[in-house]
mmCIF file as Biopython writes it, N, C-alpha, C and O atoms, coordinates in Angstrom:
data_model
#
loop_
_atom_site.group_PDB
_atom_site.id
_atom_site.type_symbol
_atom_site.label_atom_id
_atom_site.label_alt_id
_atom_site.label_comp_id
_atom_site.label_asym_id
_atom_site.label_entity_id
_atom_site.label_seq_id
_atom_site.pdbx_PDB_ins_code
_atom_site.Cartn_x
_atom_site.Cartn_y
_atom_site.Cartn_z
_atom_site.occupancy
_atom_site.B_iso_or_equiv
_atom_site.auth_seq_id
_atom_site.auth_asym_id
_atom_site.pdbx_PDB_model_num
ATOM 1   N N  . MET A ? 1  ? -3.076  -0.823  -182.370 1.0 0.0 1  A 1 
ATOM 2   C CA . MET A ? 1  ? -2.948  0.429   -182.033 1.0 0.0 1  A 1 
ATOM 3   C C  . MET A ? 1  ? -1.699  1.093   -181.667 1.0 0.0 1  A 1 
ATOM 4   O O  . MET A ? 1  ? -1.306  2.239   -181.885 1.0 0.0 1  A 1 
ATOM 5   N N  . HIS A ? 2  ? -1.086  -0.050  -180.964 1.0 0.0 2  A 1 
ATOM 6   C CA . HIS A ? 2  ? 0.359   0.272   -180.715 1.0 0.0 2  A 1 
ATOM 7   C C  . HIS A ? 2  ? 1.288   0.252   -181.677 1.0 0.0 2  A 1 
ATOM 8   O O  . HIS A ? 2  ? 2.312   0.904   -181.476 1.0 0.0 2  A 1 
ATOM 9   N N  . ASN A ? 3  ? 1.151   -0.435  -182.828 1.0 0.0 3  A 1 
ATOM 10  C CA . ASN A ? 3  ? 1.940   -0.631  -183.995 1.0 0.0 3  A 1 
ATOM 11  C C  . ASN A ? 3  ? 1.783   0.468   -185.039 1.0 0.0 3  A 1 
ATOM 12  O O  . ASN A ? 3  ? 2.521   0.568   -186.019 1.0 0.0 3  A 1 
ATOM 13  N N  . SER A ? 4  ? 0.852   1.219   -184.783 1.0 0.0 4  A 1 
ATOM 14  C CA . SER A ? 4  ? 0.569   2.381   -185.690 1.0 0.0 4  A 1 
ATOM 15  C C  . SER A ? 4  ? 1.332   3.681   -185.395 1.0 0.0 4  A 1 
ATOM 16  O O  . SER A ? 4  ? 1.016   4.659   -186.072 1.0 0.0 4  A 1 
ATOM 17  N N  . SER A ? 5  ? 2.188   3.801   -184.575 1.0 0.0 5  A 1 
ATOM 18  C CA . SER A ? 5  ? 3.065   4.847   -184.109 1.0 0.0 5  A 1 
ATOM 19  C C  . SER A ? 5  ? 2.371   6.256   -183.639 1.0 0.0 5  A 1 
ATOM 20  O O  . SER A ? 5  ? 2.936   7.345   -183.543 1.0 0.0 5  A 1 
ATOM 21  N N  . ARG A ? 6  ? 0.923   5.932   -183.357 1.0 0.0 6  A 1 
ATOM 22  C CA . ARG A ? 6  ? 0.055   7.247   -183.002 1.0 0.0 6  A 1 
ATOM 23  C C  . ARG A ? 6  ? 0.463   7.675   -181.635 1.0 0.0 6  A 1 
ATOM 24  O O  . ARG A ? 6  ? 0.417   8.868   -181.333 1.0 0.0 6  A 1 
ATOM 25  N N  . ASN A ? 7  ? 0.978   6.495   -180.541 1.0 0.0 7  A 1 
ATOM 26  C CA . ASN A ? 7  ? 1.366   6.818   -179.381 1.0 0.0 7  A 1 
ATOM 27  C C  . ASN A ? 7  ? 2.638   6.910   -179.005 1.0 0.0 7  A 1 
ATOM 28  O O  . ASN A ? 7  ? 3.322   5.887   -179.007 1.0 0.0 7  A 1 
ATOM 29  N N  . PRO A ? 8  ? 3.195   8.164   -178.609 1.0 0.0 8  A 1 
ATOM 30  C CA . PRO A ? 8  ? 4.637   8.377   -178.390 1.0 0.0 8  A 1 
ATOM 31  C C  . PRO A ? 8  ? 5.130   7.326   -177.418 1.0 0.0 8  A 1 
ATOM 32  O O  . PRO A ? 8  ? 6.271   6.898   -177.591 1.0 0.0 8  A 1 
ATOM 33  N N  . SER A ? 9  ? 4.364   6.835   -176.360 1.0 0.0 9  A 1 
ATOM 34  C CA . SER A ? 9  ? 5.040   5.973   -175.306 1.0 0.0 9  A 1 
ATOM 35  C C  . SER A ? 9  ? 5.153   4.819   -175.658 1.0 0.0 9  A 1 
ATOM 36  O O  . SER A ? 9  ? 5.744   4.086   -174.865 1.0 0.0 9  A 1 
ATOM 37  N N  . THR A ? 10 ? 4.639   4.202   -176.971 1.0 0.0 10 A 1 
ATOM 38  C CA . THR A ? 10 ? 4.713   2.849   -177.293 1.0 0.0 10 A 1 
ATOM 39  C C  . THR A ? 10 ? 5.396   2.647   -178.813 1.0 0.0 10 A 1 
ATOM 40  O O  . THR A ? 10 ? 5.604   1.561   -179.353 1.0 0.0 10 A 1 
ATOM 41  N N  . LYS A ? 11 ? 5.662   3.847   -179.310 1.0 0.0 11 A 1 
ATOM 42  C CA . LYS A ? 11 ? 6.082   3.975   -180.871 1.0 0.0 11 A 1 
ATOM 43  C C  . LYS A ? 11 ? 7.514   3.455   -180.863 1.0 0.0 11 A 1 
ATOM 44  O O  . LYS A ? 11 ? 7.998   3.190   -181.963 1.0 0.0 11 A 1 
ATOM 45  N N  . ASN A ? 12 ? 8.316   3.259   -179.689 1.0 0.0 12 A 1 
ATOM 46  C CA . ASN A ? 12 ? 9.818   2.846   -179.886 1.0 0.0 12 A 1 
ATOM 47  C C  . ASN A ? 12 ? 9.790   1.536   -179.909 1.0 0.0 12 A 1 
ATOM 48  O O  . ASN A ? 12 ? 10.754  0.982   -180.437 1.0 0.0 12 A 1 
ATOM 49  N N  . GLY A ? 13 ? 8.741   0.735   -179.375 1.0 0.0 13 A 1 
ATOM 50  C CA . GLY A ? 13 ? 8.976   -0.507  -179.506 1.0 0.0 13 A 1 
ATOM 51  C C  . GLY A ? 13 ? 8.202   -1.387  -180.564 1.0 0.0 13 A 1 
ATOM 52  O O  . GLY A ? 13 ? 7.813   -2.534  -180.340 1.0 0.0 13 A 1 
ATOM 53  N N  . ILE A ? 14 ? 8.040   -0.737  -181.677 1.0 0.0 14 A 1 
ATOM 54  C CA . ILE A ? 14 ? 7.302   -1.178  -182.820 1.0 0.0 14 A 1 
ATOM 55  C C  . ILE A ? 14 ? 8.213   -2.336  -183.569 1.0 0.0 14 A 1 
ATOM 56  O O  . ILE A ? 14 ? 9.365   -2.002  -183.845 1.0 0.0 14 A 1 
ATOM 57  N N  . PRO A ? 15 ? 7.832   -3.532  -183.882 1.0 0.0 15 A 1 
ATOM 58  C CA . PRO A ? 15 ? 6.625   -3.946  -183.935 1.0 0.0 15 A 1 
ATOM 59  C C  . PRO A ? 15 ? 6.334   -4.585  -182.532 1.0 0.0 15 A 1 
ATOM 60  O O  . PRO A ? 15 ? 7.186   -5.313  -182.024 1.0 0.0 15 A 1 
ATOM 61  N N  . TRP A ? 16 ? 5.258   -4.350  -181.957 1.0 0.0 16 A 1 
ATOM 62  C CA . TRP A ? 16 ? 4.785   -4.878  -180.758 1.0 0.0 16 A 1 
ATOM 63  C C  . TRP A ? 16 ? 4.249   -6.592  -181.337 1.0 0.0 16 A 1 
ATOM 64  O O  . TRP A ? 16 ? 3.924   -6.962  -182.465 1.0 0.0 16 A 1 
ATOM 65  N N  . VAL A ? 17 ? 4.327   -7.271  -180.176 1.0 0.0 17 A 1 
ATOM 66  C CA . VAL A ? 17 ? 3.596   -8.618  -180.465 1.0 0.0 17 A 1 
ATOM 67  C C  . VAL A ? 17 ? 2.947   -9.096  -179.307 1.0 0.0 17 A 1 
ATOM 68  O O  . VAL A ? 17 ? 3.430   -8.958  -178.183 1.0 0.0 17 A 1 
ATOM 69  N N  . LEU A ? 18 ? 1.865   -9.656  -179.537 1.0 0.0 18 A 1 
ATOM 70  C CA . LEU A ? 18 ? 0.867   -9.995  -178.179 1.0 0.0 18 A 1 
ATOM 71  C C  . LEU A ? 18 ? 1.421   -11.309 -177.921 1.0 0.0 18 A 1 
ATOM 72  O O  . LEU A ? 18 ? 1.632   -12.151 -178.794 1.0 0.0 18 A 1 
ATOM 73  N N  . VAL A ? 19 ? 1.676   -11.463 -176.517 1.0 0.0 19 A 1 
ATOM 74  C CA . VAL A ? 19 ? 2.199   -12.754 -176.003 1.0 0.0 19 A 1 
ATOM 75  C C  . VAL A ? 19 ? 1.174   -13.046 -174.950 1.0 0.0 19 A 1 
ATOM 76  O O  . VAL A ? 19 ? 1.224   -14.221 -174.588 1.0 0.0 19 A 1 
ATOM 77  N N  . TYR A ? 20 ? 0.376   -12.418 -174.429 1.0 0.0 20 A 1 
ATOM 78  C CA . TYR A ? 20 ? -0.451  -12.941 -173.403 1.0 0.0 20 A 1 
ATOM 79  C C  . TYR A ? 20 ? -1.909  -12.016 -173.580 1.0 0.0 20 A 1 
ATOM 80  O O  . TYR A ? 20 ? -1.875  -10.861 -174.006 1.0 0.0 20 A 1 
ATOM 81  N N  . PHE A ? 21 ? -2.838  -12.522 -173.291 1.0 0.0 21 A 1 
ATOM 82  C CA . PHE A ? 21 ? -4.363  -12.004 -173.315 1.0 0.0 21 A 1 
ATOM 83  C C  . PHE A ? 21 ? -5.088  -12.155 -171.973 1.0 0.0 21 A 1 
ATOM 84  O O  . PHE A ? 21 ? -4.850  -13.258 -171.482 1.0 0.0 21 A 1 
ATOM 85  N N  . CYS A ? 22 ? -5.750  -11.531 -171.361 1.0 0.0 22 A 1 
ATOM 86  C CA . CYS A ? 22 ? -6.627  -11.840 -170.489 1.0 0.0 22 A 1 
ATOM 87  C C  . CYS A ? 22 ? -8.005  -10.868 -170.481 1.0 0.0 22 A 1 
ATOM 88  O O  . CYS A ? 22 ? -8.046  -9.640  -170.400 1.0 0.0 22 A 1 
ATOM 89  N N  . LYS A ? 23 ? -8.765  -11.522 -170.556 1.0 0.0 23 A 1 
ATOM 90  C CA . LYS A ? 23 ? -10.317 -10.864 -170.683 1.0 0.0 23 A 1 
ATOM 91  C C  . LYS A ? 23 ? -10.672 -10.454 -169.245 1.0 0.0 23 A 1 
ATOM 92  O O  . LYS A ? 23 ? -10.710 -11.386 -168.441 1.0 0.0 23 A 1 
ATOM 93  N N  . CYS A ? 24 ? -10.936 -9.231  -168.784 1.0 0.0 24 A 1 
ATOM 94  C CA . CYS A ? 24 ? -11.299 -9.062  -167.534 1.0 0.0 24 A 1 
ATOM 95  C C  . CYS A ? 24 ? -12.907 -8.607  -167.546 1.0 0.0 24 A 1 
ATOM 96  O O  . CYS A ? 24 ? -13.448 -8.116  -168.537 1.0 0.0 24 A 1 
ATOM 97  N N  . GLU A ? 25 ? -13.434 -8.801  -166.540 1.0 0.0 25 A 1 
ATOM 98  C CA . GLU A ? 25 ? -14.939 -8.388  -166.388 1.0 0.0 25 A 1 
ATOM 99  C C  . GLU A ? 25 ? -15.227 -7.117  -166.293 1.0 0.0 25 A 1 
ATOM 100 O O  . GLU A ? 25 ? -16.299 -6.709  -166.740 1.0 0.0 25 A 1 
ATOM 101 N N  . SER A ? 26 ? -14.415 -6.352  -165.754 1.0 0.0 26 A 1 
ATOM 102 C CA . SER A ? 26 ? -14.682 -4.696  -165.648 1.0 0.0 26 A 1 
ATOM 103 C C  . SER A ? 26 ? -13.035 -3.713  -165.937 1.0 0.0 26 A 1 
ATOM 104 O O  . SER A ? 26 ? -11.912 -4.167  -166.155 1.0 0.0 26 A 1 
ATOM 105 N N  . ARG A ? 27 ? -13.305 -2.858  -165.870 1.0 0.0 27 A 1 
ATOM 106 C CA . ARG A ? 27 ? -12.024 -1.860  -166.129 1.0 0.0 27 A 1 
ATOM 107 C C  . ARG A ? 27 ? -11.201 -1.872  -164.897 1.0 0.0 27 A 1 
ATOM 108 O O  . ARG A ? 27 ? -9.987  -2.036  -165.010 1.0 0.0 27 A 1 
ATOM 109 N N  . PRO A ? 28 ? -11.746 -1.715  -163.730 1.0 0.0 28 A 1 
ATOM 110 C CA . PRO A ? 28 ? -11.078 -1.704  -162.574 1.0 0.0 28 A 1 
ATOM 111 C C  . PRO A ? 28 ? -10.387 -3.040  -162.357 1.0 0.0 28 A 1 
ATOM 112 O O  . PRO A ? 28 ? -9.260  -3.097  -161.864 1.0 0.0 28 A 1 
ATOM 113 N N  . GLU A ? 29 ? -11.096 -4.148  -162.742 1.0 0.0 29 A 1 
ATOM 114 C CA . GLU A ? 29 ? -10.215 -5.517  -162.617 1.0 0.0 29 A 1 
ATOM 115 C C  . GLU A ? 29 ? -9.319  -5.420  -163.643 1.0 0.0 29 A 1 
ATOM 116 O O  . GLU A ? 29 ? -8.340  -6.058  -163.256 1.0 0.0 29 A 1 
ATOM 117 N N  . ALA A ? 30 ? -9.045  -4.880  -164.989 1.0 0.0 30 A 1 
ATOM 118 C CA . ALA A ? 30 ? -7.929  -4.873  -165.604 1.0 0.0 30 A 1 
ATOM 119 C C  . ALA A ? 30 ? -6.747  -3.947  -165.131 1.0 0.0 30 A 1 
ATOM 120 O O  . ALA A ? 30 ? -5.536  -4.145  -165.227 1.0 0.0 30 A 1 
ATOM 121 N N  . MET A ? 31 ? -7.503  -2.771  -164.540 1.0 0.0 31 A 1 
ATOM 122 C CA . MET A ? 31 ? -6.326  -1.902  -164.106 1.0 0.0 31 A 1 
ATOM 123 C C  . MET A ? 31 ? -5.684  -2.566  -163.038 1.0 0.0 31 A 1 
ATOM 124 O O  . MET A ? 31 ? -4.462  -2.420  -162.998 1.0 0.0 31 A 1 
ATOM 125 N N  . LYS A ? 32 ? -6.260  -3.325  -162.081 1.0 0.0 32 A 1 
ATOM 126 C CA . LYS A ? 32 ? -5.614  -4.142  -161.039 1.0 0.0 32 A 1 
ATOM 127 C C  . LYS A ? 32 ? -4.691  -5.212  -161.624 1.0 0.0 32 A 1 
ATOM 128 O O  . LYS A ? 32 ? -3.572  -5.475  -161.184 1.0 0.0 32 A 1 
ATOM 129 N N  . LEU A ? 33 ? -5.260  -5.770  -162.619 1.0 0.0 33 A 1 
ATOM 130 C CA . LEU A ? 33 ? -3.902  -6.690  -163.229 1.0 0.0 33 A 1 
ATOM 131 C C  . LEU A ? 33 ? -2.895  -6.103  -163.602 1.0 0.0 33 A 1 
ATOM 132 O O  . LEU A ? 33 ? -1.797  -6.464  -163.179 1.0 0.0 33 A 1 
ATOM 133 N N  . GLU A ? 34 ? -3.036  -4.926  -164.595 1.0 0.0 34 A 1 
ATOM 134 C CA . GLU A ? 34 ? -2.046  -4.144  -165.098 1.0 0.0 34 A 1 
ATOM 135 C C  . GLU A ? 34 ? -0.990  -3.789  -164.087 1.0 0.0 34 A 1 
ATOM 136 O O  . GLU A ? 34 ? 0.231   -3.875  -164.222 1.0 0.0 34 A 1 
ATOM 137 N N  . LYS A ? 35 ? -1.750  -3.336  -162.949 1.0 0.0 35 A 1 
ATOM 138 C CA . LYS A ? 35 ? -0.772  -2.854  -161.695 1.0 0.0 35 A 1 
ATOM 139 C C  . LYS A ? 35 ? 0.217   -3.883  -161.332 1.0 0.0 35 A 1 
ATOM 140 O O  . LYS A ? 35 ? 1.429   -3.678  -161.269 1.0 0.0 35 A 1 
ATOM 141 N N  . GLN A ? 36 ? -0.461  -5.166  -161.065 1.0 0.0 36 A 1 
ATOM 142 C CA . GLN A ? 36 ? 0.298   -6.095  -160.588 1.0 0.0 36 A 1 
ATOM 143 C C  . GLN A ? 36 ? 1.552   -6.858  -161.551 1.0 0.0 36 A 1 
ATOM 144 O O  . GLN A ? 36 ? 2.547   -7.468  -161.159 1.0 0.0 36 A 1 
ATOM 145 N N  . ILE A ? 37 ? 1.141   -6.602  -162.785 1.0 0.0 37 A 1 
ATOM 146 C CA . ILE A ? 37 ? 2.027   -6.924  -163.543 1.0 0.0 37 A 1 
ATOM 147 C C  . ILE A ? 37 ? 3.349   -6.112  -163.750 1.0 0.0 37 A 1 
ATOM 148 O O  . ILE A ? 37 ? 4.468   -6.577  -163.966 1.0 0.0 37 A 1 
ATOM 149 N N  . LYS A ? 38 ? 2.953   -4.693  -163.628 1.0 0.0 38 A 1 
ATOM 150 C CA . LYS A ? 38 ? 3.927   -3.702  -163.793 1.0 0.0 38 A 1 
ATOM 151 C C  . LYS A ? 38 ? 4.830   -3.721  -162.395 1.0 0.0 38 A 1 
ATOM 152 O O  . LYS A ? 38 ? 6.034   -3.476  -162.478 1.0 0.0 38 A 1 
ATOM 153 N N  . ASN A ? 39 ? 4.194   -4.029  -161.060 1.0 0.0 39 A 1 
ATOM 154 C CA . ASN A ? 39 ? 4.766   -4.297  -159.779 1.0 0.0 39 A 1 
ATOM 155 C C  . ASN A ? 39 ? 5.699   -5.310  -159.778 1.0 0.0 39 A 1 
ATOM 156 O O  . ASN A ? 39 ? 6.763   -5.261  -159.160 1.0 0.0 39 A 1 
ATOM 157 N N  . LEU A ? 40 ? 5.266   -6.352  -160.551 1.0 0.0 40 A 1 
ATOM 158 C CA . LEU A ? 40 ? 6.154   -7.727  -160.386 1.0 0.0 40 A 1 
ATOM 159 C C  . LEU A ? 40 ? 7.151   -7.349  -161.533 1.0 0.0 40 A 1 
ATOM 160 O O  . LEU A ? 40 ? 8.331   -7.587  -161.273 1.0 0.0 40 A 1 
ATOM 161 N N  . GLY A ? 41 ? 6.914   -6.870  -162.602 1.0 0.0 41 A 1 
ATOM 162 C CA . GLY A ? 41 ? 7.663   -6.965  -164.032 1.0 0.0 41 A 1 
ATOM 163 C C  . GLY A ? 41 ? 7.525   -7.962  -164.609 1.0 0.0 41 A 1 
ATOM 164 O O  . GLY A ? 41 ? 7.333   -9.056  -164.079 1.0 0.0 41 A 1 
ATOM 165 N N  . THR A ? 42 ? 7.617   -7.695  -166.030 1.0 0.0 42 A 1 
ATOM 166 C CA . THR A ? 42 ? 6.960   -8.656  -166.831 1.0 0.0 42 A 1 
ATOM 167 C C  . THR A ? 42 ? 7.673   -10.076 -166.867 1.0 0.0 42 A 1 
ATOM 168 O O  . THR A ? 42 ? 7.079   -11.115 -167.154 1.0 0.0 42 A 1 
ATOM 169 N N  . SER A ? 43 ? 8.862   -10.001 -166.578 1.0 0.0 43 A 1 
ATOM 170 C CA . SER A ? 43 ? 9.609   -11.356 -166.619 1.0 0.0 43 A 1 
ATOM 171 C C  . SER A ? 43 ? 9.071   -12.318 -165.413 1.0 0.0 43 A 1 
ATOM 172 O O  . SER A ? 43 ? 8.859   -13.529 -165.481 1.0 0.0 43 A 1 
ATOM 173 N N  . ARG A ? 44 ? 8.926   -11.543 -164.412 1.0 0.0 44 A 1 
ATOM 174 C CA . ARG A ? 44 ? 8.630   -12.499 -162.999 1.0 0.0 44 A 1 
ATOM 175 C C  . ARG A ? 44 ? 6.985   -12.827 -163.349 1.0 0.0 44 A 1 
ATOM 176 O O  . ARG A ? 44 ? 6.527   -13.959 -163.192 1.0 0.0 44 A 1 
ATOM 177 N N  . PHE A ? 45 ? 6.292   -11.860 -163.769 1.0 0.0 45 A 1 
ATOM 178 C CA . PHE A ? 45 ? 5.056   -12.253 -164.069 1.0 0.0 45 A 1 
ATOM 179 C C  . PHE A ? 45 ? 4.958   -13.426 -164.863 1.0 0.0 45 A 1 
ATOM 180 O O  . PHE A ? 45 ? 4.404   -14.426 -164.406 1.0 0.0 45 A 1 
ATOM 181 N N  . PHE A ? 46 ? 5.424   -13.405 -165.968 1.0 0.0 46 A 1 
ATOM 182 C CA . PHE A ? 46 ? 5.377   -14.765 -166.882 1.0 0.0 46 A 1 
ATOM 183 C C  . PHE A ? 46 ? 5.917   -15.784 -166.269 1.0 0.0 46 A 1 
ATOM 184 O O  . PHE A ? 46 ? 5.587   -16.913 -166.631 1.0 0.0 46 A 1 
ATOM 185 N N  . GLU A ? 47 ? 6.808   -15.621 -165.274 1.0 0.0 47 A 1 
ATOM 186 C CA . GLU A ? 47 ? 7.441   -16.995 -164.788 1.0 0.0 47 A 1 
ATOM 187 C C  . GLU A ? 47 ? 6.491   -17.116 -163.604 1.0 0.0 47 A 1 
ATOM 188 O O  . GLU A ? 47 ? 6.549   -18.305 -163.288 1.0 0.0 47 A 1 
ATOM 189 N N  . LYS A ? 48 ? 5.611   -16.462 -162.754 1.0 0.0 48 A 1 
ATOM 190 C CA . LYS A ? 48 ? 4.571   -16.721 -161.938 1.0 0.0 48 A 1 
ATOM 191 C C  . LYS A ? 48 ? 3.144   -17.493 -162.833 1.0 0.0 48 A 1 
ATOM 192 O O  . LYS A ? 48 ? 2.223   -18.135 -162.328 1.0 0.0 48 A 1 
ATOM 193 N N  . LEU A ? 49 ? 3.332   -17.216 -164.041 1.0 0.0 49 A 1 
ATOM 194 C CA . LEU A ? 49 ? 2.056   -17.803 -165.011 1.0 0.0 49 A 1 
ATOM 195 C C  . LEU A ? 49 ? 2.675   -19.226 -165.140 1.0 0.0 49 A 1 
ATOM 196 O O  . LEU A ? 49 ? 1.994   -20.196 -164.807 1.0 0.0 49 A 1 
ATOM 197 N N  . LYS A ? 50 ? 3.952   -19.388 -165.615 1.0 0.0 50 A 1 
ATOM 198 C CA . LYS A ? 50 ? 4.298   -20.841 -165.915 1.0 0.0 50 A 1 
ATOM 199 C C  . LYS A ? 50 ? 4.309   -21.795 -164.869 1.0 0.0 50 A 1 
ATOM 200 O O  . LYS A ? 50 ? 4.105   -22.999 -165.022 1.0 0.0 50 A 1 
ATOM 201 N N  . SER A ? 51 ? 4.583   -21.150 -163.674 1.0 0.0 51 A 1 
ATOM 202 C CA . SER A ? 51 ? 4.483   -21.998 -162.424 1.0 0.0 51 A 1 
ATOM 203 C C  . SER A ? 51 ? 3.136   -22.468 -161.916 1.0 0.0 51 A 1 
ATOM 204 O O  . SER A ? 51 ? 2.980   -23.391 -161.117 1.0 0.0 51 A 1 
ATOM 205 N N  . GLY A ? 52 ? 2.130   -21.696 -162.492 1.0 0.0 52 A 1 
ATOM 206 C CA . GLY A ? 52 ? 0.854   -22.025 -161.987 1.0 0.0 52 A 1 
ATOM 207 C C  . GLY A ? 52 ? 0.212   -21.379 -161.212 1.0 0.0 52 A 1 
ATOM 208 O O  . GLY A ? 52 ? -0.895  -21.776 -160.845 1.0 0.0 52 A 1 
#
């Protein structure tokens, strides 16, 4: 969906490439994870993943 140019907020980054996937049990859990990623910044989030 992000690569289809339908969403104005994501169409500037086309083509998007999936680099991380995490299945959450619920929407609130997914939203909490998204907030953590955005607060840390993606580069710091991935560094944290690499370090364990």
